N, CA, C and O atoms as a DFTB+ gen file, in Angstrom:
516 C
 N C O
     1  1     -18.136       4.170      -9.023
     2  2     -17.572       4.091      -7.721
     3  2     -16.500       3.731      -7.588
     4  3     -16.070       2.929      -8.417
     5  1     -15.755       4.118      -6.643
     6  2     -14.136       3.708      -6.547
     7  2     -14.636       2.420      -5.708
     8  3     -15.635       2.256      -5.007
     9  1     -13.641       1.632      -6.022
    10  2     -13.447       0.227      -5.577
    11  2     -11.733      -0.117      -5.667
    12  3     -10.950       0.177      -6.570
    13  1     -11.513      -0.754      -4.547
    14  2     -10.025      -1.351      -4.551
    15  2     -10.042      -2.570      -3.130
    16  3     -10.127      -2.594      -1.902
    17  1      -9.932      -3.248      -4.017
    18  2      -9.780      -4.331      -3.776
    19  2      -8.392      -5.353      -3.288
    20  3      -7.822      -5.858      -4.255
    21  1      -7.832      -5.686      -1.983
    22  2      -7.011      -6.428      -1.756
    23  2      -6.583      -7.532      -1.479
    24  3      -7.473      -8.112      -0.857
    25  1      -5.392      -8.398      -1.629
    26  2      -5.279      -9.552      -1.619
    27  2      -3.902      -9.957      -1.173
    28  3      -2.987      -9.133      -1.204
    29  1      -3.741     -11.012      -0.818
    30  2      -2.650     -11.383      -0.699
    31  2      -1.645     -12.205       0.719
    32  3      -0.655     -12.937       0.753
    33  1      -2.694     -11.499       1.895
    34  2      -1.988     -11.270       2.976
    35  2      -2.301     -12.749       3.752
    36  3      -2.971     -13.566       3.120
    37  1      -1.899     -13.050       4.901
    38  2      -1.393     -14.505       5.642
    39  2      -0.984     -13.848       6.626
    40  3      -0.960     -12.701       7.070
    41  1      -0.531     -15.314       6.949
    42  2       0.507     -15.590       8.198
    43  2       1.547     -16.265       7.627
    44  3       1.454     -17.211       6.844
    45  1       2.800     -15.614       8.153
    46  2       4.379     -16.031       7.994
    47  2       5.008     -15.476       9.124
    48  3       4.729     -14.670      10.012
    49  1       6.247     -16.406       8.677
    50  2       6.974     -16.556      10.218
    51  2       7.622     -15.397       9.640
    52  3       7.495     -15.049       8.467
    53  1       8.652     -14.544      10.930
    54  2       9.468     -13.819      11.055
    55  2      10.564     -14.308      10.047
    56  3      10.896     -15.493      10.022
    57  1      11.252     -13.146       9.018
    58  2      11.896     -12.871       8.232
    59  2      11.293     -13.151       6.729
    60  3      11.899     -12.928       5.681
    61  1      10.256     -13.570       6.827
    62  2       9.976     -14.148       5.675
    63  2       8.987     -13.235       4.506
    64  3       9.125     -12.015       4.586
    65  1       8.099     -13.707       3.536
    66  2       7.628     -12.528       2.495
    67  2       6.282     -13.075       1.777
    68  3       5.944     -14.210       1.441
    69  1       5.648     -11.807       1.678
    70  2       4.299     -12.038       0.925
    71  2       4.156     -10.796      -0.153
    72  3       4.829      -9.770      -0.056
    73  1       3.366     -10.988      -1.000
    74  2       3.046      -9.917      -1.854
    75  2       1.527      -9.550      -1.466
    76  3       0.531     -10.153      -1.065
    77  1       1.831      -8.449      -1.747
    78  2       0.053      -8.336      -1.507
    79  2      -0.179      -7.240      -2.824
    80  3       0.678      -6.546      -3.371
    81  1      -1.273      -7.314      -3.051
    82  2      -1.920      -7.012      -4.494
    83  2      -3.488      -6.350      -4.483
    84  3      -4.478      -6.904      -4.005
    85  1      -3.446      -4.960      -5.164
    86  2      -4.776      -4.521      -5.094
    87  2      -5.545      -4.348      -6.349
    88  3      -4.880      -3.860      -7.263
    89  1      -6.743      -4.616      -6.612
    90  2      -7.368      -4.473      -7.950
    91  2      -8.136      -3.364      -7.766
    92  3      -8.953      -3.260      -6.851
    93  1      -7.843      -2.240      -8.871
    94  2      -8.681      -0.811      -8.449
    95  2      -9.863      -0.661     -10.011
    96  3      -9.756      -0.508     -11.228
    97  1     -10.301      -0.728      -9.589
    98  2     -11.457       0.079     -10.573
    99  2     -12.401       0.970     -10.449
   100  3     -12.434       1.543      -9.360
   101  1     -13.403       1.349     -11.452
   102  2     -14.643       2.596     -10.984
   103  2     -13.598       4.113     -11.240
   104  3     -14.122       5.226     -11.182
   105  1     -12.217       3.950     -11.499
   106  2     -11.823       5.264     -12.016
   107  2     -10.576       5.040     -12.796
   108  3      -9.972       3.985     -12.988
   109  1     -10.337       6.127     -13.167
   110  2      -8.809       6.302     -14.520
   111  2      -7.259       5.723     -13.893
   112  3      -6.220       6.345     -14.116
   113  1      -7.290       4.675     -13.230
   114  2      -5.963       4.535     -12.393
   115  2      -4.745       4.969     -12.471
   116  3      -4.052       5.412     -11.556
   117  1      -4.343       4.772     -14.162
   118  2      -2.864       5.971     -14.245
   119  2      -3.255       7.202     -14.442
   120  3      -2.813       7.846     -15.394
   121  1      -4.055       7.664     -13.661
   122  2      -4.202       9.129     -13.453
   123  2      -4.017       9.641     -12.074
   124  3      -4.125      10.824     -11.750
   125  1      -3.656       8.399     -11.091
   126  2      -3.854       8.814      -9.838
   127  2      -2.759       8.025      -8.860
   128  3      -2.614       6.805      -8.794
   129  1      -2.041       9.021      -8.133
   130  2      -0.935       8.316      -7.399
   131  2      -1.631       7.455      -6.103
   132  3      -2.696       7.582      -5.498
   133  1      -0.496       6.522      -5.990
   134  2      -1.702       5.071      -5.122
   135  2      -0.514       5.266      -3.839
   136  3       0.544       5.895      -3.838
   137  1      -1.120       4.519      -2.868
   138  2      -0.305       4.195      -1.206
   139  2      -0.690       2.946      -1.093
   140  3      -1.475       2.376      -1.850
   141  1      -0.057       2.407       0.017
   142  2      -0.470       1.374       0.579
   143  2      -0.421       2.119       2.266
   144  3       0.545       2.806       2.598
   145  1      -1.437       1.894       3.089
   146  2      -1.145       2.448       4.679
   147  2      -1.320       0.584       5.340
   148  3      -1.372      -0.517       4.793
   149  1      -1.354       1.004       6.544
   150  2      -1.193      -0.307       7.833
   151  2      -2.172       0.154       8.829
   152  3      -2.327       1.375       8.827
   153  1      -2.756      -0.398       9.538
   154  2      -3.620      -0.469      10.790
   155  2      -3.382      -1.357      11.506
   156  3      -3.177      -2.523      11.168
   157  1      -3.378      -0.865      12.702
   158  2      -3.307      -2.156      14.170
   159  2      -4.105      -1.241      15.216
   160  3      -4.161      -0.014      15.124
   161  1      -4.677      -1.954      16.162
   162  2      -5.836      -1.666      16.972
   163  2      -5.067      -0.444      17.586
   164  3      -5.630       0.649      17.655
   165  1      -3.401      -0.678      18.164
   166  2      -2.891      -0.025      19.058
   167  2      -1.884       1.393      17.989
   168  3      -1.616       2.542      18.341
   169  1      -1.655       0.903      17.078
   170  2      -0.923       2.211      16.710
   171  2      -1.609       3.195      15.472
   172  3      -1.060       4.130      14.890
   173  1      -3.139       2.604      15.255
   174  2      -3.936       3.536      14.627
   175  2      -3.274       3.144      12.829
   176  3      -2.581       2.175      12.520
   177  1      -3.810       4.324      11.853
   178  2      -3.373       4.429      10.894
   179  2      -2.305       4.443      10.129
   180  3      -2.286       5.586       9.673
   181  1      -1.385       3.852       9.703
   182  2       0.354       4.275       9.473
   183  2       0.383       4.514       7.954
   184  3      -0.434       3.972       7.208
   185  1       1.334       5.330       7.526
   186  2       1.391       5.511       6.098
   187  2       2.416       4.180       5.925
   188  3       2.956       3.741       6.941
   189  1       2.624       3.665       4.861
   190  2       3.673       2.615       4.490
   191  2       4.777       2.995       3.347
   192  3       6.007       2.964       3.391
   193  1       3.526       3.506       1.910
   194  2       4.069       3.769       0.796
   195  2       3.699       4.582       0.185
   196  3       3.009       5.299       0.910
   197  1       3.749       5.113      -1.228
   198  2       3.530       5.443      -2.062
   199  2       3.705       5.465      -3.827
   200  3       4.857       5.040      -3.914
   201  1       3.423       5.613      -4.704
   202  2       3.985       5.591      -6.299
   203  2       3.078       6.656      -6.628
   204  3       1.936       6.911      -6.246
   205  1       3.911       7.248      -7.475
   206  2       3.143       7.888      -8.438
   207  2       2.906       7.721      -9.855
   208  3       3.714       7.121     -10.564
   209  1       1.830       8.227     -10.303
   210  2       0.660       7.471     -11.320
   211  2       1.373       6.741     -12.280
   212  3       0.615       5.841     -12.642
   213  1       2.582       6.650     -12.962
   214  2       3.146       6.248     -13.891
   215  2       4.066       5.254     -13.413
   216  3       4.545       4.394     -14.152
   217  1       4.396       5.389     -11.822
   218  2       4.989       4.375     -11.477
   219  2       6.642       4.531     -11.321
   220  3       7.311       3.731     -10.667
   221  1       7.147       5.574     -11.954
   222  2       8.185       6.028     -11.535
   223  2       9.232       6.332     -10.618
   224  3      10.441       6.119     -10.535
   225  1       8.108       7.058      -9.785
   226  2       8.703       7.248      -8.462
   227  2       8.111       6.915      -7.464
   228  3       6.882       6.987      -7.450
   229  1       8.958       6.373      -6.150
   230  2       8.405       5.810      -5.277
   231  2       8.932       6.593      -3.813
   232  3       9.984       7.209      -3.640
   233  1       7.876       6.352      -2.888
   234  2       8.626       6.460      -1.707
   235  2       8.015       5.915      -0.594
   236  3       6.795       5.790      -0.486
   237  1       9.108       5.474       0.524
   238  2       8.680       4.594       1.633
   239  2       8.971       5.313       3.075
   240  3       9.924       6.052       3.322
   241  1       7.918       4.921       3.975
   242  2       8.471       5.331       5.377
   243  2       9.535       4.668       5.864
   244  3       9.711       3.480       5.595
   245  1      10.310       5.322       6.587
   246  2      11.800       4.553       7.334
   247  2      11.641       3.308       7.823
   248  3      12.668       2.642       7.697
   249  1      10.505       2.591       8.469
   250  2      10.595       1.707       8.769
   251  2      10.001       0.233       8.162
   252  3       9.822      -0.897       8.618
   253  1       9.786       0.982       6.747
   254  2       9.769       0.024       5.889
   255  2      10.914      -0.384       4.841
   256  3      11.138      -1.440       4.249
   257  1      11.578       0.922       4.842
   258  2      12.664       0.985       3.679
   259  2      13.474       0.130       3.820
   260  3      13.790      -0.462       4.852
   261  1      14.112      -0.056       2.095
   262  2      14.820      -1.226       1.664
   263  2      13.646      -2.938       2.489
   264  3      14.046      -4.087       2.681
   265  1      12.794      -2.576       2.651
   266  2      12.185      -4.159       2.845
   267  2      10.660      -4.383       2.155
   268  3       9.898      -5.331       1.966
   269  1      10.684      -2.841       1.879
   270  2       9.245      -3.415       1.000
   271  2       9.400      -2.401      -0.157
   272  3      10.088      -1.406      -0.384
   273  1       8.505      -3.067      -0.740
   274  2       8.485      -2.756      -2.743
   275  2       7.172      -2.223      -3.097
   276  3       6.217      -2.963      -2.861
   277  1       6.937      -1.062      -3.626
   278  2       5.502      -0.843      -4.317
   279  2       5.963      -0.768      -5.731
   280  3       7.039      -0.421      -6.219
   281  1       4.995      -1.133      -6.182
   282  2       5.087      -1.295      -8.116
   283  2       3.596      -1.417      -7.921
   284  3       2.974      -1.847      -6.950
   285  1       3.170      -0.938      -9.068
   286  2       2.053      -0.725     -10.308
   287  2       1.474      -1.263     -11.702
   288  3       2.265      -1.056     -12.622
   289  1       0.637      -1.716     -11.973
   290  2       0.680      -2.038     -13.332
   291  2      -0.502      -1.535     -13.869
   292  3      -1.588      -2.099     -13.741
   293  1      -0.282      -0.256     -14.600
   294  2      -1.343       0.225     -15.145
   295  2      -2.131      -0.256     -15.912
   296  3      -3.321       0.060     -15.907
   297  1      -1.453      -1.385     -16.970
   298  2      -2.060      -2.243     -17.865
   299  2      -3.013      -2.823     -17.350
   300  3      -3.900      -3.134     -18.145
   301  1      -3.193      -3.138     -16.115
   302  2      -3.921      -3.933     -15.526
   303  2      -4.935      -3.528     -14.445
   304  3      -5.888      -4.256     -14.169
   305  1      -4.638      -1.975     -13.646
   306  2      -5.449      -1.507     -12.854
   307  2      -5.052      -2.147     -11.508
   308  3      -5.951      -2.363     -10.695
   309  1      -3.511      -2.534     -11.147
   310  2      -3.194      -3.095      -9.953
   311  2      -1.631      -2.099      -9.348
   312  3      -0.616      -1.526      -9.745
   313  1      -2.484      -2.489      -8.032
   314  2      -0.841      -1.751      -7.376
   315  2      -0.849      -3.701      -6.517
   316  3      -1.578      -4.676      -6.330
   317  1       0.547      -3.174      -6.282
   318  2       1.345      -4.214      -5.694
   319  2       2.152      -4.013      -4.238
   320  3       2.552      -2.849      -4.248
   321  1       2.440      -4.478      -3.350
   322  2       3.188      -4.030      -2.282
   323  2       4.542      -5.621      -2.133
   324  3       4.185      -6.751      -1.798
   325  1       5.146      -5.463      -2.275
   326  2       6.484      -6.892      -2.029
   327  2       6.854      -6.528      -0.327
   328  3       7.288      -5.461       0.107
   329  1       6.601      -7.499       0.272
   330  2       6.994      -7.451       1.696
   331  2       8.122      -8.640       1.930
   332  3       7.984      -9.857       1.806
   333  1       9.419      -7.781       2.354
   334  2      10.423      -8.983       2.449
   335  2      10.885      -8.558       3.941
   336  3      10.470      -7.584       4.569
   337  1      12.081      -9.752       4.470
   338  2      12.130     -10.008       5.607
   339  2      11.098      -9.099       7.344
   340  3      11.456      -8.281       8.193
   341  1       9.849      -9.837       7.093
   342  2       8.834      -9.176       7.154
   343  2       9.402      -9.665       8.913
   344  3      10.028     -10.702       9.136
   345  1       8.959      -8.539      10.101
   346  2       9.388      -8.631      11.471
   347  2       7.659      -8.887      12.480
   348  3       6.702      -8.746      11.719
   349  1       7.291      -9.179      13.800
   350  2       6.365      -9.142      14.228
   351  2       5.623      -7.893      14.154
   352  3       4.394      -7.896      14.079
   353  1       6.413      -6.670      14.174
   354  2       5.803      -5.217      14.440
   355  2       5.443      -4.832      12.955
   356  3       5.187      -3.650      12.729
   357  1       5.403      -5.799      11.872
   358  2       4.904      -5.629      10.568
   359  2       2.967      -5.549      10.554
   360  3       2.143      -4.886       9.924
   361  1       2.894      -6.735      11.732
   362  2       1.561      -7.734      11.719
   363  2       0.728      -6.338      11.590
   364  3       1.099      -5.443      12.350
   365  1      -0.506      -6.018      10.590
   366  2      -1.550      -4.987      10.280
   367  2      -2.270      -5.721       9.596
   368  3      -2.218      -6.925       9.346
   369  1      -2.991      -4.874       9.288
   370  2      -4.261      -4.463       7.899
   371  2      -3.502      -3.784       7.012
   372  3      -3.120      -2.629       7.201
   373  1      -3.193      -4.615       5.785
   374  2      -2.925      -3.384       5.131
   375  2      -3.958      -3.054       3.926
   376  3      -4.592      -3.950       3.370
   377  1      -4.027      -2.213       3.708
   378  2      -4.790      -1.503       3.106
   379  2      -4.506      -0.586       1.299
   380  3      -3.905       0.470       1.496
   381  1      -4.686      -0.720       0.404
   382  2      -4.806       0.173      -0.693
   383  2      -5.464       1.338      -0.314
   384  3      -6.262       1.367       0.623
   385  1      -5.071       2.615      -1.221
   386  2      -5.363       3.571      -0.833
   387  2      -5.549       4.712      -2.379
   388  3      -4.595       4.702      -3.157
   389  1      -6.516       5.433      -2.651
   390  2      -5.791       5.983      -3.605
   391  2      -6.426       7.892      -3.339
   392  3      -7.416       8.343      -2.764
   393  1      -5.262       8.560      -4.091
   394  2      -5.064       9.803      -3.870
   395  2      -6.659      10.673      -4.394
   396  3      -7.092      10.793      -5.540
   397  1      -7.058      11.004      -3.537
   398  2      -8.366      11.866      -4.081
   399  2      -8.431      12.741      -5.441
   400  3      -9.480      12.709      -6.085
   401  1      -7.207      13.619      -5.956
   402  2      -6.943      13.953      -7.129
   403  2      -6.135      13.338      -7.748
   404  3      -5.353      12.445      -7.422
   405  1      -6.398      13.984      -8.933
   406  2      -5.646      13.333      -9.850
   407  2      -4.113      14.096     -10.587
   408  3      -3.993      15.317     -10.491
   409  1      -3.280      13.471     -11.123
   410  2      -1.843      14.250     -11.898
   411  2      -1.011      14.995     -10.973
   412  3      -0.219      15.832     -11.407
   413  1      -1.131      14.747      -9.672
   414  2      -0.301      15.213      -8.669
   415  2       0.923      13.959      -7.838
   416  3       0.691      12.756      -7.959
   417  1       1.753      14.288      -7.303
   418  2       2.299      13.543      -6.622
   419  2       3.357      14.750      -5.664
   420  3       3.888      15.784      -6.068
   421  1       3.379      14.140      -4.335
   422  2       3.998      15.178      -3.091
   423  2       5.194      14.897      -2.546
   424  3       5.681      15.532      -1.610
   425  1       5.914      13.572      -3.319
   426  2       7.459      13.594      -3.050
   427  2       7.582      12.430      -1.689
   428  3       6.907      11.401      -1.670
   429  1       8.504      12.788      -0.652
   430  2       8.799      11.950       0.125
   431  2       7.682      11.372       0.798
   432  3       7.437      10.166       0.768
   433  1       6.777      12.509       1.608
   434  2       6.118      11.942       2.632
   435  2       4.749      12.541       2.188
   436  3       4.612      13.760       2.292
   437  1       3.555      11.658       1.619
   438  2       2.386      12.643       1.491
   439  2       1.451      12.731       2.663
   440  3       1.298      11.922       3.579
   441  1       0.956      13.691       2.482
   442  2       0.229      13.972       4.096
   443  2      -0.944      13.572       4.148
   444  3      -1.383      14.047       3.101
   445  1      -1.644      13.121       4.541
   446  2      -2.717      12.334       5.583
   447  2      -3.862      12.433       3.978
   448  3      -4.531      11.484       3.567
   449  1      -3.822      13.347       3.553
   450  2      -5.403      14.061       2.757
   451  2      -4.770      13.261       1.104
   452  3      -5.449      13.333       0.080
   453  1      -3.625      12.665       1.142
   454  2      -3.663      11.981       0.290
   455  2      -3.456      10.362       0.225
   456  3      -3.045       9.850      -0.816
   457  1      -3.790       9.490       1.509
   458  2      -3.712       8.176       1.848
   459  2      -4.660       7.958       2.357
   460  3      -4.776       6.799       2.756
   461  1      -6.015       9.078       2.658
   462  2      -6.888       8.758       3.867
   463  2      -8.640       9.038       3.066
   464  3      -9.782       9.000       3.526
   465  1      -8.245       9.228       2.121
   466  2      -9.779       9.524       1.427
   467  2     -10.582       8.411       0.751
   468  3     -11.761       8.509       0.409
   469  1      -9.873       7.446       0.615
   470  2     -10.393       6.056      -0.417
   471  2      -9.584       5.026       0.041
   472  3      -8.426       5.024      -0.376
   473  1      -9.973       4.046       0.895
   474  2      -9.180       3.044       1.096
   475  2      -9.969       1.974       1.022
   476  3     -11.168       2.008       1.299
   477  1      -9.018       0.411       0.442
   478  2     -10.214      -0.510       0.675
   479  2     -10.521      -1.392       1.716
   480  3     -10.129      -0.962       2.801
   481  1     -11.198      -2.691       1.775
   482  2     -10.864      -3.216       2.982
   483  2     -10.010      -3.820       3.904
   484  3      -9.952      -4.148       5.089
   485  1      -9.343      -3.829       2.824
   486  2      -7.426      -4.453       3.608
   487  2      -7.421      -5.802       3.487
   488  3      -8.408      -6.534       3.402
   489  1      -6.309      -6.099       3.481
   490  2      -6.097      -7.699       3.955
   491  2      -4.976      -7.800       5.119
   492  3      -4.008      -7.040       5.096
   493  1      -5.156      -8.843       6.218
   494  2      -4.493      -9.130       6.943
   495  2      -3.292      -9.771       6.860
   496  3      -3.249     -10.945       6.494
   497  1      -1.673      -8.764       7.337
   498  2      -0.581      -9.577       7.231
   499  2      -0.681      -9.971       8.832
   500  3      -1.011      -9.096       9.631
   501  1      -0.449     -11.028       9.184
   502  2       0.371     -11.264      10.278
   503  2       1.317     -12.325      10.336
   504  3       1.349     -13.410       9.755
   505  1       2.469     -11.514      11.577
   506  2       3.973     -12.267      11.147
   507  2       3.887     -12.803      12.658
   508  3       3.247     -12.278      13.569
   509  1       4.910     -14.314      12.746
   510  2       4.363     -15.151      13.973
   511  2       5.023     -16.621      13.670
   512  3       4.748     -17.548      12.908
   513  1       6.165     -16.330      14.781
   514  2       6.611     -17.555      14.638
   515  2       5.307     -18.436      15.235
   516  3       5.355     -19.666      15.264
């Protein structure tokens, strides 16, 4: 059974930083591209970033480019998202997501099928002074 468990969220002031983690189990982690997505009541589900299965290729939404960094540790089956220069509009529930199919990479902006099939419960990030 695929399990994705996020952690690391919290309350942070504007301009602050956080590191989110996602612990994966139930599948061969290194075979799958992984993504982070976020959800707010008003905007719905928004793709944030993706990383290929070996970690050498990454892609970001324009809204987070140069502020967020995605990474992974295949030896520990973990996915990370470093969030810097946080702003109020980054407030959301952040979910890690698994590509439903192995051994593929879509490049600059993966379609929703890549990040909409398997998601964890999420970790809340609130940016407020």
